[in-house]
C-alpha positions as CSV (number, residue, x, y, z in Angstrom):
1,X,-0.3,0.0,0.3
2,X,1.3,3.4,-0.7
3,X,1.3,6.6,1.3
4,X,-0.3,9.5,0.3
5,X,2.7,12.7,1.6
6,X,2.1,16.5,1.4
7,X,5.3,17.9,1.2
8,X,6.3,21.7,0.3
9,X,8.8,24.1,0.5
10,X,7.3,26.7,3.0
11,X,8.8,30.3,4.6
12,X,8.8,30.8,7.8
13,X,5.6,32.4,8.4
14,X,3.9,29.2,6.8
15,X,3.4,30.4,2.7
16,X,4.2,28.5,-0.1
17,X,5.1,30.6,-3.4
18,X,7.6,28.8,-5.9
19,X,8.1,32.4,-7.3
20,X,9.6,34.2,-3.6
21,X,12.2,31.7,-2.9
22,X,14.1,28.6,-4.2
23,X,15.9,26.0,-2.8
24,X,19.5,26.2,-3.4
25,X,21.8,23.4,-4.8
26,X,22.0,21.0,-1.9
27,X,17.9,21.2,-1.4
28,X,16.9,20.9,-5.5
29,X,20.0,17.8,-5.4
30,X,17.0,16.3,-2.6
31,X,14.2,17.4,-5.4
32,X,15.3,15.6,-7.8
33,X,16.0,12.3,-5.7
34,X,12.5,12.6,-4.1
35,X,11.0,12.7,-7.3
36,X,12.5,10.0,-9.1
37,X,11.9,7.6,-6.1
38,X,8.2,8.2,-6.3
39,X,5.7,6.1,-7.0
40,X,4.0,9.3,-8.7
41,X,2.2,12.2,-7.7
42,X,-1.5,13.9,-7.5
43,X,-1.7,17.6,-8.6
44,X,-4.6,20.0,-7.8
45,X,-5.3,22.3,-11.4
46,X,-2.8,25.2,-10.3
47,X,0.2,23.3,-9.0
48,X,0.1,20.9,-12.4
49,X,-0.1,24.4,-14.6
50,X,3.1,25.6,-13.0
51,X,4.7,22.5,-13.6
52,X,3.8,21.8,-16.9
53,X,6.7,24.1,-17.6
54,X,9.0,21.1,-16.9
55,X,7.1,19.1,-20.0
56,X,9.0,20.6,-22.5
57,X,12.9,21.7,-22.2
58,X,14.5,25.1,-22.4
59,X,17.5,25.9,-23.8
60,X,18.5,27.5,-20.6
61,X,18.0,25.3,-18.2
62,X,20.8,24.1,-16.4
63,X,21.7,19.9,-16.3
64,X,20.2,20.1,-12.8
65,X,17.2,21.5,-14.2
66,X,17.0,19.5,-17.1
67,X,17.3,16.0,-14.7
68,X,14.8,17.5,-12.5
69,X,12.3,18.0,-15.7
70,X,13.6,13.8,-17.0
71,X,12.3,12.7,-13.3
72,X,9.3,14.8,-13.5
73,X,7.9,13.5,-16.9
74,X,8.7,10.2,-15.9
75,X,6.8,9.6,-13.3
76,X,2.8,8.8,-13.3
77,X,0.7,11.8,-12.2
78,X,-3.2,12.4,-11.4
79,X,-4.3,15.8,-12.1
80,X,-7.4,16.1,-10.3
81,X,-9.7,19.1,-11.9
82,X,-13.2,19.8,-13.3
83,X,-12.4,22.1,-15.2
84,X,-9.4,20.9,-17.8
85,X,-10.4,18.9,-20.4
86,X,-6.9,16.9,-20.8
87,X,-3.6,16.8,-19.5
88,X,-0.2,16.0,-20.6
89,X,2.0,13.5,-21.6
90,X,2.1,10.3,-18.4
91,X,-0.7,12.4,-16.7
92,X,-4.5,11.1,-15.9
93,X,-7.6,13.4,-15.2
94,X,-9.5,12.8,-12.1
95,X,-12.9,14.6,-12.4
96,X,-15.1,13.0,-10.4
97,X,-15.5,11.3,-6.7
98,X,-11.5,12.3,-5.3
99,X,-11.9,9.8,-2.7
100,X,-12.4,6.5,-4.7
101,X,-9.2,7.5,-7.0
102,X,-7.0,7.8,-4.2
103,X,-8.0,5.0,-1.8
104,X,-7.3,2.8,-5.2
105,X,-4.3,4.8,-6.1
106,X,-3.2,4.1,-2.4
107,X,-4.4,0.6,-2.7
108,X,-2.9,-0.8,-6.0
109,X,0.4,1.5,-6.1
110,X,3.7,0.6,-3.4
111,X,6.2,3.3,-2.2
112,X,5.2,7.0,-1.8
113,X,2.5,9.4,-3.7
114,X,3.3,12.9,-3.4
115,X,0.7,15.7,-3.0
116,X,1.2,18.7,-5.0
117,X,-0.8,21.9,-3.9
118,X,-1.9,23.5,-0.6
119,X,-5.8,23.2,-1.6
120,X,-5.4,19.6,-2.8
121,X,-4.4,18.8,0.4
122,X,-6.4,20.2,2.3
123,X,-9.5,17.8,0.8
124,X,-7.5,15.1,1.0
125,X,-6.5,16.0,4.6
126,X,-10.8,16.5,4.7
127,X,-11.1,12.7,3.5
128,X,-8.3,11.5,6.2
129,X,-6.3,10.1,3.0
130,X,-2.9,12.1,3.8
131,X,-0.3,10.0,5.4
132,X,2.2,12.7,6.1
133,X,3.6,16.1,5.8
134,X,6.8,17.6,5.6
135,X,7.5,21.5,5.7
136,X,10.6,22.7,3.8
137,X,11.2,25.3,6.0
138,X,13.1,28.1,4.0
139,X,14.6,31.8,6.5
140,X,12.1,33.6,4.2
141,X,8.7,35.6,5.6
142,X,6.6,36.6,3.4
143,X,3.4,38.5,5.5
144,X,1.2,36.7,2.3
145,X,0.5,34.5,0.0
146,X,-0.9,31.3,-0.3
147,X,-1.2,28.7,2.9
148,X,0.8,25.7,3.3
149,X,-1.8,24.5,5.0
150,X,-5.5,25.9,2.9
151,X,-7.6,25.2,6.4
152,X,-7.5,23.4,9.8
153,X,-5.7,20.0,10.3
154,X,-6.2,17.7,13.0
155,X,-3.9,17.3,15.5
156,X,-0.5,16.5,13.9
157,X,2.4,14.7,15.7
158,X,6.3,15.4,14.8
159,X,8.1,12.3,13.6
160,X,11.2,14.1,11.8
161,X,13.2,17.0,11.9
162,X,16.2,17.1,9.3
163,X,17.9,19.3,8.5
164,X,18.6,19.8,4.3
165,X,21.1,22.8,3.6
166,X,22.6,25.2,5.5
167,X,19.1,27.6,5.7
168,X,16.7,24.8,5.6
169,X,14.8,22.3,7.7
170,X,12.2,19.4,7.2
171,X,9.9,19.0,9.7
172,X,7.8,15.7,9.1
173,X,4.5,15.3,11.1
174,X,1.8,12.6,10.9
175,X,-1.8,12.9,12.0
176,X,-1.6,12.4,15.6
């Protein structure tokens, strides 16, 4: 049975914004290896549209960005959306009955399934389907934006804290 994990880079004040801060080289290497090891990923529409940037190569990319893009393209993706009519390569559209679709994925796959997007994570948390939360805490204060937790959470229990690079700590929580 697969484990469903919601993890993202987050500011000290709890916001996620890929345009305001980015991982350094050590943490970016972690993300490359992390994506390579996934059984797949579940995306909300907005996060999927951001990540589609990696569907096609760009000449200005570094070797590391190309490596990430290759790992991302190769993994299976499930896109939760009622407004999209089609999705890109190696992706499956989930339009109806989110709970059944995700329970099926968890039962069929082995390993880790990544959840991308705070709104989707809230829906999956409300359904009791998220097994683990990983906050990659950056020393940045944004003051506003999209919160990591898009709504109330059940009590959580800290199970690990890891220094990821010189400035970032990963906090790992499970439902208490």
